[in-house]
C-alpha positions as CSV (number, residue, x, y, z in Angstrom):
1,M,-64.5,62.1,-60.1
2,P,-63.1,65.6,-60.5
3,L,-61.8,66.7,-63.8
4,N,-58.2,65.5,-64.4
5,D,-56.3,68.7,-65.1
6,E,-58.9,69.9,-67.5
7,N,-60.9,73.0,-67.3
8,W,-64.6,72.2,-67.1
9,R,-65.6,75.1,-69.4
10,T,-63.4,73.9,-72.3
11,T,-63.1,70.1,-71.8
12,D,-64.6,67.9,-74.6
13,L,-65.6,65.2,-72.1
14,N,-69.1,64.3,-73.1
15,V,-71.6,64.2,-70.1
16,D,-74.7,63.6,-72.3
17,S,-76.4,60.3,-72.4
18,L,-76.5,60.3,-76.2
19,W,-73.2,60.2,-78.1
20,L,-73.5,60.9,-81.8
21,I,-70.1,60.3,-83.5
22,D,-69.6,61.0,-87.1
23,K,-66.7,58.7,-87.7
24,R,-64.2,56.5,-85.8
25,D,-60.8,57.8,-84.9
26,N,-58.2,56.0,-87.1
27,S,-55.2,58.0,-85.9
28,G,-52.1,56.5,-84.3
29,K,-52.1,52.8,-83.9
30,H,-55.9,52.4,-84.5
31,E,-57.0,50.4,-87.5
32,N,-60.5,49.4,-88.4
33,N,-59.5,45.8,-89.3
34,Y,-61.2,43.6,-86.8
35,H,-64.9,42.8,-86.8
36,G,-66.6,44.1,-83.7
37,N,-63.8,46.4,-82.5
38,F,-65.3,49.5,-80.9
39,I,-64.4,53.0,-81.7
40,P,-61.5,54.7,-79.8
41,Q,-63.6,57.6,-78.7
42,I,-65.4,55.4,-76.2
43,P,-62.4,54.3,-74.1
44,N,-60.9,57.7,-74.6
45,Q,-63.8,59.4,-73.0
46,L,-64.2,56.9,-70.2
47,I,-60.5,56.7,-69.3
48,R,-60.1,60.4,-69.1
49,R,-63.2,60.9,-67.0
50,Y,-62.6,58.0,-64.5
51,T,-58.8,57.7,-64.1
52,K,-55.8,59.8,-63.7
53,K,-52.4,59.6,-65.4
54,G,-50.4,56.7,-64.1
55,E,-53.4,54.7,-63.0
56,T,-54.3,51.2,-64.3
57,V,-57.1,50.1,-66.6
58,L,-58.2,46.5,-66.6
59,E,-59.9,45.1,-69.7
60,L,-61.6,41.7,-69.9
61,F,-62.0,41.5,-73.7
62,T,-59.0,43.2,-75.4
63,G,-60.0,42.5,-78.9
64,S,-57.8,44.4,-81.4
65,G,-56.2,46.6,-78.7
66,T,-58.3,49.8,-79.0
67,T,-58.4,50.5,-75.3
68,L,-54.6,49.7,-74.9
69,F,-53.8,52.2,-77.7
70,E,-55.8,54.9,-75.9
71,C,-54.1,54.0,-72.6
72,E,-50.7,54.6,-74.2
73,K,-51.9,57.9,-75.6
74,L,-53.3,59.0,-72.3
75,G,-50.5,57.8,-70.0
76,R,-52.5,55.0,-68.2
77,N,-51.2,51.5,-67.5
78,Y,-53.1,48.6,-68.8
79,I,-53.8,44.9,-68.1
80,G,-55.9,43.1,-70.7
81,F,-57.2,39.6,-71.4
82,D,-58.3,37.9,-74.6
83,I,-58.9,34.4,-75.7
84,N,-57.6,35.0,-79.3
85,S,-53.8,34.4,-79.4
86,Q,-53.5,35.8,-82.9
87,M,-54.8,39.2,-81.8
88,I,-52.5,39.2,-78.8
89,N,-49.6,38.6,-81.0
90,Y,-50.8,41.4,-83.4
91,I,-51.2,43.9,-80.6
92,N,-47.8,43.0,-79.1
93,Q,-46.2,43.8,-82.5
94,K,-48.0,47.1,-82.6
95,M,-46.8,48.0,-79.1
96,A,-43.2,46.9,-79.6
97,D,-42.0,50.6,-79.5
98,C,-43.9,51.4,-76.3
99,N,-41.9,52.4,-73.2
100,S,-44.2,55.1,-71.8
101,I,-46.6,52.9,-69.8
102,H,-46.7,49.5,-68.1
103,Y,-48.9,47.1,-69.9
104,S,-49.7,43.4,-69.9
105,L,-51.6,41.2,-72.5
106,N,-52.7,37.8,-71.4
107,E,-54.3,34.9,-73.3
108,C,-56.9,33.6,-71.0
109,D,-60.5,32.5,-70.7
110,V,-61.9,35.3,-68.4
111,T,-64.6,33.0,-67.0
112,D,-61.9,30.9,-65.4
113,A,-61.4,32.3,-61.9
114,E,-58.3,30.2,-61.2
115,K,-56.4,31.4,-64.3
116,I,-57.5,35.0,-63.8
117,N,-56.3,35.0,-60.2
118,R,-53.0,33.3,-61.0
119,T,-52.3,35.8,-63.8
120,L,-53.4,38.9,-61.9
121,R,-51.5,38.0,-58.7
122,Q,-48.4,38.4,-60.9
123,Q,-49.5,41.8,-62.3
124,F,-49.8,45.3,-60.7
125,N,-46.1,45.4,-60.0
126,W,-46.3,49.1,-60.7
127,T,-48.8,49.7,-57.8
128,D,-48.8,48.8,-54.2
129,K,-52.6,48.3,-54.0
130,G,-52.8,45.3,-56.3
131,K,-56.0,46.7,-57.8
132,A,-57.1,48.4,-61.0
133,N,-58.6,51.8,-61.1
134,F,-61.0,51.3,-63.9
135,L,-62.5,48.3,-65.7
136,I,-64.0,48.1,-69.1
137,A,-65.6,45.2,-70.9
138,H,-66.8,45.0,-74.5
139,P,-68.0,41.3,-74.8
140,P,-69.1,39.4,-77.9
141,Y,-72.8,39.9,-78.8
142,L,-73.7,36.3,-78.1
143,D,-72.7,34.2,-81.2
144,I,-73.3,36.9,-83.9
145,V,-69.5,36.9,-84.7
146,K,-67.4,33.9,-83.7
147,F,-63.9,35.1,-82.9
148,T,-62.2,31.7,-82.3
149,D,-63.2,28.0,-82.5
150,K,-62.5,27.5,-78.8
151,T,-65.5,26.1,-76.8
152,E,-64.8,28.4,-73.9
153,D,-65.0,31.5,-76.1
154,L,-68.2,33.4,-75.3
155,S,-68.8,34.1,-79.0
156,N,-69.5,30.4,-79.4
157,I,-72.4,30.3,-76.9
158,T,-75.8,30.2,-78.6
159,D,-77.9,29.9,-75.4
160,L,-78.8,33.3,-74.0
161,N,-79.1,32.2,-70.3
162,L,-75.7,30.5,-70.5
163,F,-74.1,33.5,-72.1
164,I,-75.4,35.8,-69.3
165,E,-74.2,33.3,-66.7
166,R,-70.7,33.1,-68.2
167,F,-70.5,36.8,-68.7
168,T,-71.4,37.4,-65.1
169,Q,-68.7,35.0,-64.0
170,A,-66.2,36.9,-66.1
171,M,-67.3,40.2,-64.5
172,A,-67.0,38.7,-61.0
173,N,-63.4,37.6,-61.8
174,G,-62.5,41.1,-63.0
175,L,-64.4,43.2,-60.4
176,Y,-62.5,41.4,-57.6
177,Y,-59.4,43.3,-58.8
178,L,-61.1,46.7,-59.2
179,E,-60.6,49.1,-56.4
180,R,-63.6,49.8,-54.3
181,N,-65.6,53.0,-55.1
182,R,-64.1,53.1,-58.6
183,Y,-65.9,52.8,-61.9
184,F,-66.4,50.3,-64.6
185,A,-68.2,50.3,-68.0
186,I,-69.9,47.6,-70.1
187,V,-70.1,48.4,-73.9
188,V,-72.7,46.2,-75.6
189,G,-75.4,46.2,-78.2
190,D,-78.5,44.3,-78.9
191,I,-79.0,41.5,-81.5
192,Y,-81.6,40.2,-83.9
193,K,-82.2,36.5,-84.0
194,K,-85.0,34.4,-85.3
195,S,-87.0,37.4,-86.4
196,E,-86.9,39.1,-83.0
197,V,-84.8,41.7,-81.2
198,I,-82.9,40.3,-78.3
199,P,-82.1,43.1,-75.8
200,L,-78.8,41.7,-74.9
201,G,-77.6,45.0,-73.4
202,F,-80.4,45.2,-70.9
203,Y,-80.0,41.5,-70.0
204,L,-76.4,42.1,-69.1
205,M,-77.1,45.3,-67.3
206,Y,-79.7,43.6,-65.2
207,A,-77.4,40.7,-64.4
208,I,-74.7,43.2,-63.1
209,K,-77.3,45.0,-61.0
210,K,-78.7,41.8,-59.6
211,T,-75.4,40.1,-58.8
212,F,-73.1,42.9,-57.5
213,K,-73.3,45.7,-55.0
214,V,-73.0,48.6,-57.5
215,K,-74.6,51.9,-58.3
216,M,-75.6,52.6,-61.9
217,K,-74.1,56.0,-63.0
218,G,-75.1,56.1,-66.6
219,I,-76.9,54.5,-69.6
220,I,-75.3,56.0,-72.7
221,V,-76.6,55.4,-76.2
222,K,-73.9,55.6,-78.8
223,N,-74.4,55.9,-82.6
224,I,-71.7,56.1,-85.2
225,E,-72.3,56.8,-88.8
226,G,-70.5,54.7,-91.4
227,N,-70.7,51.4,-89.6
228,R,-68.0,49.1,-91.0
229,G,-70.5,46.4,-91.8
230,K,-72.8,48.7,-93.7
231,L,-70.4,51.1,-95.5
232,G,-71.6,51.8,-99.0
233,S,-74.7,49.7,-98.6
234,Q,-77.1,52.0,-96.6
235,G,-79.6,51.9,-99.4
236,I,-80.0,48.2,-99.5
237,W,-80.3,47.9,-95.7
238,K,-83.0,50.6,-95.7
239,Y,-84.8,48.7,-98.5
240,R,-84.7,45.4,-96.6
241,A,-86.0,47.1,-93.4
242,L,-88.9,48.8,-95.2
243,N,-89.8,45.5,-96.8
244,S,-89.9,43.8,-93.5
245,D,-90.9,44.8,-90.0
246,Y,-87.7,45.7,-88.2
247,Y,-85.5,48.7,-87.6
248,L,-81.8,49.0,-88.3
249,F,-79.4,48.8,-85.4
250,K,-77.3,52.0,-85.2
251,H,-76.8,52.0,-81.4
252,E,-74.7,50.5,-78.7
253,Y,-75.1,51.0,-75.0
254,I,-72.4,52.1,-72.5
255,F,-73.4,51.1,-69.0
256,V,-71.4,52.9,-66.3
257,F,-71.3,51.6,-62.8
258,K,-69.6,52.4,-59.5
259,K,-68.3,49.4,-57.5
260,E,-69.3,49.5,-53.8
261,F,-67.9,46.3,-52.5
């Protein structure tokens, strides 16, 4: 997409496939208080590059509201889903003073097509197309962090194949409501289980390519220093890695696709 009112010579939009970020943005409504929340710089970059002001972002895993807070800052409307009612209540409290954008938060199992359809048919009252202009998904990394005790929560799935199947269903439910020839992004990392690296990111990327008519537009590797889980303990993590046979995870993937159906 063309630059959105930004001069290409001076814009800070990052077009490299390697994003090295020194620290997370904790300005505004952002708080680093939820395990697994991603850094605001990721949705900020993606929203600014692939949408215009007044357009709508659809998010399948709202988490702690990072993308919504960036939408408010950037003047984009927002529809989000999450299975964690406590986090939805928390975000609604944070957004109580917002009157600059349209937004909707919905407690829902995103793998349930009937519930997604019923909810989204009632949304988009600010657009005549009934479609979102960008979709973003930052799913759980299998069962590494369990966010709720609900059986339908993807973070409670231990079987890799079942996780891929359920994630793909969630993407099908969301992509139906993404406008054709628009973009979507998956933010995901790999995991380490039973003494082996599981390349979850590549499994999910392949599932998207195999299942949907899309074009891949980017594979971005993101690293941020000062990971919340390792703050103040870099030395001990290095010691453990050197005394074993593995490497420390410092990356996540951002897979960007263009929808062609």
